[in-house]
KEMAR-990422 format. One record per atom (N, C-alpha, C): residue number from 0; residue in one letter; chain; x, y, z. Coordinates in Angstrom, 3 decimals. Example, Ala and Ser with C-alpha at 12.3 -4.5 7.8 and 13.67 -1.06 7.14 Angstrom:
BEGIN
 num residu chaine       xx       yy       zz
   0      A      A   13.190   -5.690    7.800
   0      A      A   12.300   -4.500    7.800
   0      A      A   13.200   -3.300    7.800
   1      S      A   12.850   -2.250    7.080
   1      S      A   13.670   -1.060    7.140
   1      S      A   12.900    0.030    7.870
//
This chain:
BEGIN
 num residu chaine       xx       yy       zz
   0      N      A    0.803   -1.193    0.002
   0      N      A   -0.001   -0.008    0.003
   0      N      A    0.862    1.275   -0.005
   1      G      A    2.169    1.110    0.164
   1      G      A    3.070    2.251    0.195
   1      G      A    4.212    2.066   -0.785
   2      F      A    5.279    2.814   -0.532
   2      F      A    6.454    2.794   -1.395
   2      F      A    7.696    2.608   -0.558
   3      V      A    8.742    2.026   -1.167
   3      V      A   10.020    1.835   -0.484
   3      V      A   11.114    2.379   -1.388
   4      Y      A   12.020    3.156   -0.782
   4      Y      A   13.135    3.751   -1.519
   4      Y      A   14.424    3.540   -0.736
   5      D      A   15.504    3.242   -1.455
   5      D      A   16.829    3.099   -0.861
   5      D      A   17.704    4.263   -1.299
   6      F      A   18.430    4.809   -0.341
   6      F      A   19.399    5.871   -0.628
   6      F      A   20.748    5.415   -0.111
   7      R      A   21.778    5.640   -0.914
   7      R      A   23.154    5.307   -0.526
   7      R      A   24.019    6.543   -0.613
   8      F      A   24.903    6.677    0.384
   8      F      A   25.832    7.784    0.407
   8      F      A   27.099    7.357    1.133
   9      E      A   28.205    7.412    0.437
   9      E      A   29.514    7.073    1.001
   9      E      A   29.495    5.742    1.758
  10      G      A   28.924    4.741    1.114
  10      G      A   28.921    3.407    1.700
  10      G      A   27.839    3.127    2.713
  11      S      A   27.043    4.129    3.051
  11      S      A   25.936    3.960    3.993
  11      S      A   24.637    3.906    3.222
  12      R      A   23.664    3.222    3.800
  12      R      A   22.363    3.079    3.133
  12      R      A   21.238    3.329    4.132
  13      V      A   20.210    4.021    3.668
  13      V      A   18.989    4.182    4.457
  13      V      A   17.828    3.759    3.553
  14      T      A   16.918    3.010    4.122
  14      T      A   15.734    2.566    3.409
  14      T      A   14.537    3.304    3.982
  15      L      A   13.772    3.952    3.096
  15      L      A   12.591    4.698    3.503
  15      L      A   11.342    3.985    3.036
  16      S      A   10.399    3.841    3.943
  16      S      A    9.081    3.310    3.608
  16      S      A    8.074    4.455    3.806
  17      I      A    7.255    4.692    2.816
  17      I      A    6.247    5.746    2.869
  17      I      A    4.893    5.073    2.680
  18      A      A    4.000    5.264    3.663
  18      A      A    2.717    4.574    3.589
  18      A      A    1.593    5.472    4.122
  19      P      A    0.415    5.338    3.527
  19      P      A   -0.723    6.122    4.012
  19      P      A   -1.331    5.482    5.269
  20      R      A   -2.172    6.252    5.926
  20      R      A   -2.925    5.760    7.085
  20      R      A   -3.692    4.492    6.687
  21      E      A   -3.666    3.501    7.563
  21      E      A   -4.391    2.266    7.307
  21      E      A   -5.534    2.061    8.296
  22      N      A   -5.411    2.670    9.466
  22      N      A   -6.410    2.473   10.512
  22      N      A   -6.882    3.842   11.031
  23      P      A   -8.109    3.929   11.472
  23      P      A   -8.604    5.199   12.011
  23      P      A   -7.820    5.666   13.248
  24      D      A   -7.150    4.741   13.924
  24      D      A   -6.398    5.071   15.127
  24      D      A   -4.976    5.560   14.833
  25      D      A   -4.534    5.483   13.562
  25      D      A   -3.210    5.980   13.213
  25      D      A   -3.139    7.466   13.536
  26      P      A   -1.969    7.935   14.015
  26      P      A   -1.870    9.317   14.481
  26      P      A   -2.007   10.396   13.422
  27      D      A   -1.810   10.069   12.156
  27      D      A   -1.901   11.085   11.107
  27      D      A   -2.110   10.385    9.755
  28      D      A   -2.021   11.149    8.662
  28      D      A   -2.350   10.611    7.347
  28      D      A   -1.228    9.810    6.685
  29      W      A    0.050   10.156    6.997
  29      W      A    1.177    9.493    6.335
  29      W      A    2.226    9.082    7.338
  30      K      A    2.842    7.931    7.093
  30      K      A    3.934    7.441    7.939
  30      K      A    5.170    7.258    7.065
  31      V      A    6.292    7.775    7.554
  31      V      A    7.574    7.533    6.911
  31      V      A    8.457    6.828    7.926
  32      E      A    9.058    5.755    7.478
  32      E      A    9.952    4.975    8.324
  32      E      A   11.316    4.923    7.655
  33      A      A   12.348    5.270    8.405
  33      A      A   13.725    5.199    7.910
  33      A      A   14.433    4.090    8.672
  34      R      A   15.148    3.266    7.930
  34      R      A   15.804    2.103    8.526
  34      R      A   17.238    2.018    8.015
  35      A      A   18.162    1.865    8.974
  35      A      A   19.564    1.672    8.621
  35      A      A   20.056    0.408    9.283
  36      R      A   20.735   -0.398    8.520
  36      R      A   21.291   -1.620    9.062
  36      R      A   22.796   -1.386    9.196
  37      H      A   23.171   -0.766   10.293
  37      H      A   24.590   -0.494   10.532
  37      H      A   25.183   -1.449   11.546
  38      S      A   24.357   -2.348   12.045
  38      S      A   24.816   -3.398   12.957
  38      S      A   23.895   -4.595   12.751
  39      A      A   23.982   -5.567   13.627
  39      A      A   23.139   -6.755   13.487
  39      A      A   21.651   -6.387   13.541
  40      D      A   21.310   -5.395   14.366
  40      D      A   19.926   -4.945   14.480
  40      D      A   19.746   -3.626   13.749
  41      P      A   18.766   -3.516   12.889
  41      P      A   18.578   -2.244   12.199
  41      P      A   18.059   -1.177   13.156
  42      F      A   18.429    0.074   12.896
  42      F      A   17.899    1.212   13.642
  42      F      A   16.757    1.773   12.824
  43      V      A   15.636    2.049   13.488
  43      V      A   14.434    2.497   12.774
  43      V      A   13.906    3.773   13.411
  44      V      A   13.569    4.755   12.568
  44      V      A   12.868    5.956   12.999
  44      V      A   11.593    5.988   12.184
  45      A      A   10.463    6.067   12.869
  45      A      A    9.169    6.141   12.184
  45      A      A    8.394    7.334   12.716
  46      K      A    7.894    8.151   11.817
  46      K      A    7.145    9.357   12.192
  46      K      A    5.923    9.509   11.288
  47      W      A    4.921   10.165   11.832
  47      W      A    3.682   10.442   11.107
  47      W      A    3.582   11.921   10.787
  48      G      A    2.854   12.244    9.719
  48      G      A    2.606   13.632    9.360
  48      G      A    1.340   13.764    8.544
  49      A      A    0.844   15.007    8.460
  49      A      A   -0.345   15.269    7.676
  49      A      A   -0.083   15.065    6.178
  50      T      A    1.200   15.261    5.775
  50      T      A    1.604   15.023    4.395
  50      T      A    2.842   14.133    4.405
  51      R      A    3.183   13.597    3.255
  51      R      A    4.398   12.768    3.161
  51      R      A    5.629   13.612    3.474
  52      I      A    5.645   14.869    3.021
  52      I      A    6.790   15.730    3.299
  52      I      A    6.908   16.025    4.789
  53      D      A    5.776   16.292    5.433
  53      D      A    5.810   16.533    6.893
  53      D      A    6.393   15.339    7.634
  54      A      A    5.957   14.148    7.259
  54      A      A    6.441   12.944    7.931
  54      A      A    7.933   12.730    7.657
  55      L      A    8.360   12.961    6.406
  55      L      A    9.776   12.806    6.069
  55      L      A   10.634   13.804    6.868
  56      R      A   10.183   15.050    6.965
  56      R      A   10.942   16.052    7.712
  56      R      A   11.070   15.683    9.184
  57      E      A   10.006   15.116    9.747
  57      E      A   10.082   14.647   11.150
  57      E      A   11.079   13.517   11.291
  58      V      A   11.093   12.612   10.330
  58      V      A   12.079   11.513   10.360
  58      V      A   13.488   12.083   10.294
  59      G      A   13.723   13.030    9.386
  59      G      A   15.044   13.638    9.252
  59      G      A   15.507   14.306   10.526
  60      R      A   14.606   15.066   11.164
  60      R      A   14.964   15.724   12.439
  60      R      A   15.301   14.697   13.506
  61      S      A   14.476   13.663   13.612
  61      S      A   14.719   12.633   14.632
  61      S      A   16.012   11.877   14.346
  62      W      A   16.241   11.566   13.087
  62      W      A   17.459   10.843   12.703
  62      W      A   18.692   11.653   13.124
  63      L      A   18.697   12.932   12.774
  63      L      A   19.827   13.792   13.123
  63      L      A   20.011   13.875   14.630
  64      A      A   18.936   13.943   15.380
  64      A      A   19.013   14.018   16.822
  64      A      A   19.577   12.732   17.440
  65      E      A   19.320   11.608   16.810
  65      E      A   19.733   10.307   17.321
  65      E      A   21.072    9.827   16.758
  66      A      A   21.552   10.450   15.700
  66      A      A   22.700    9.961   14.955
  66      A      A   23.931    9.713   15.815
  67      E      A   24.330   10.671   16.584
  67      E      A   25.566   10.513   17.366
  67      E      A   25.412    9.439   18.444
  68      A      A   24.316    9.456   19.160
  68      A      A   24.086    8.512   20.255
  68      A      A   24.055    7.065   19.768
  69      H      A   23.583    6.862   18.547
  69      H      A   23.429    5.507   18.018
  69      H      A   24.461    5.155   16.945
  70      G      A   25.382    6.037   16.701
  70      G      A   26.418    5.779   15.680
  70      G      A   25.834    5.631   14.292
  71      L      A   24.803    6.415   13.990
  71      L      A   24.140    6.310   12.686
  71      L      A   24.919    7.030   11.599
  72      P      A   24.829    6.543   10.397
  72      P      A   25.418    7.283    9.286
  72      P      A   24.627    8.580    9.097
  73      T      A   25.294    9.595    8.603
  73      T      A   24.609   10.858    8.346
  73      T      A   24.166   10.934    6.891
  74      F      A   23.038   11.553    6.699
  74      F      A   22.480   11.739    5.366
  74      F      A   22.029   13.174    5.219
  75      D      A   21.993   13.643    3.998
  75      D      A   21.497   14.958    3.679
  75      D      A   19.982   14.830    3.454
  76      W      A   19.214   15.097    4.496
  76      W      A   17.780   14.892    4.420
  76      W      A   17.103   15.851    3.446
  77      D      A   17.690   17.049    3.250
  77      D      A   17.149   17.963    2.233
  77      D      A   17.332   17.375    0.835
  78      A      A   18.489   16.746    0.594
  78      A      A   18.732   16.115   -0.714
  78      A      A   17.802   14.911   -0.923
  79      I      A   17.554   14.163    0.144
  79      I      A   16.621   13.037    0.045
  79      I      A   15.229   13.562   -0.307
  80      E      A   14.811   14.619    0.371
  80      E      A   13.495   15.202    0.078
  80      E      A   13.411   15.654   -1.376
  81      K      A   14.461   16.332   -1.845
  81      K      A   14.486   16.806   -3.227
  81      K      A   14.385   15.648   -4.213
  82      A      A   15.134   14.582   -3.953
  82      A      A   15.095   13.407   -4.840
  82      A      A   13.704   12.789   -4.864
  83      L      A   13.063   12.700   -3.712
  83      L      A   11.727   12.105   -3.658
  83      L      A   10.695   12.999   -4.343
  84      V      A   10.859   14.299   -4.256
  84      V      A    9.965   15.222   -4.969
  84      V      A   10.149   15.054   -6.474
  85      E      A   11.397   14.900   -6.917
  85      E      A   11.672   14.753   -8.343
  85      E      A   11.055   13.504   -8.954
  86      V      A   10.979   12.435   -8.159
  86      V      A   10.365   11.199   -8.687
  86      V      A    8.872   11.121   -8.334
  87      R      A    8.368   12.227   -7.820
  87      R      A    6.934   12.363   -7.434
  87      R      A    6.499   11.405   -6.356
  88      A      A    7.428   11.087   -5.461
  88      A      A    7.073   10.257   -4.319
  88      A      A    6.487   11.098   -3.185
  89      L      A    6.782   12.399   -3.226
  89      L      A    6.224   13.316   -2.197
  89      L      A    5.313   14.329   -2.842
//
């Protein structure tokens, strides 16, 4: 029911899942989930938003806030947003 996109940068990879609300109890209209497998267990950030862009921006903010504490690879979330807009995913 949604879309999955992979982004790679300098040997690191993040997988984004974008999906619409499925249940009336979901917190908002769109969910974006970012997943990085930088160890045996993947690190996941999932956020909801009224639009796909809102949800993606929340994921980017959370990812950046968690990056150092969890040893996450860094990504240019503005560039990811631009790429997704160009392919009409957002």
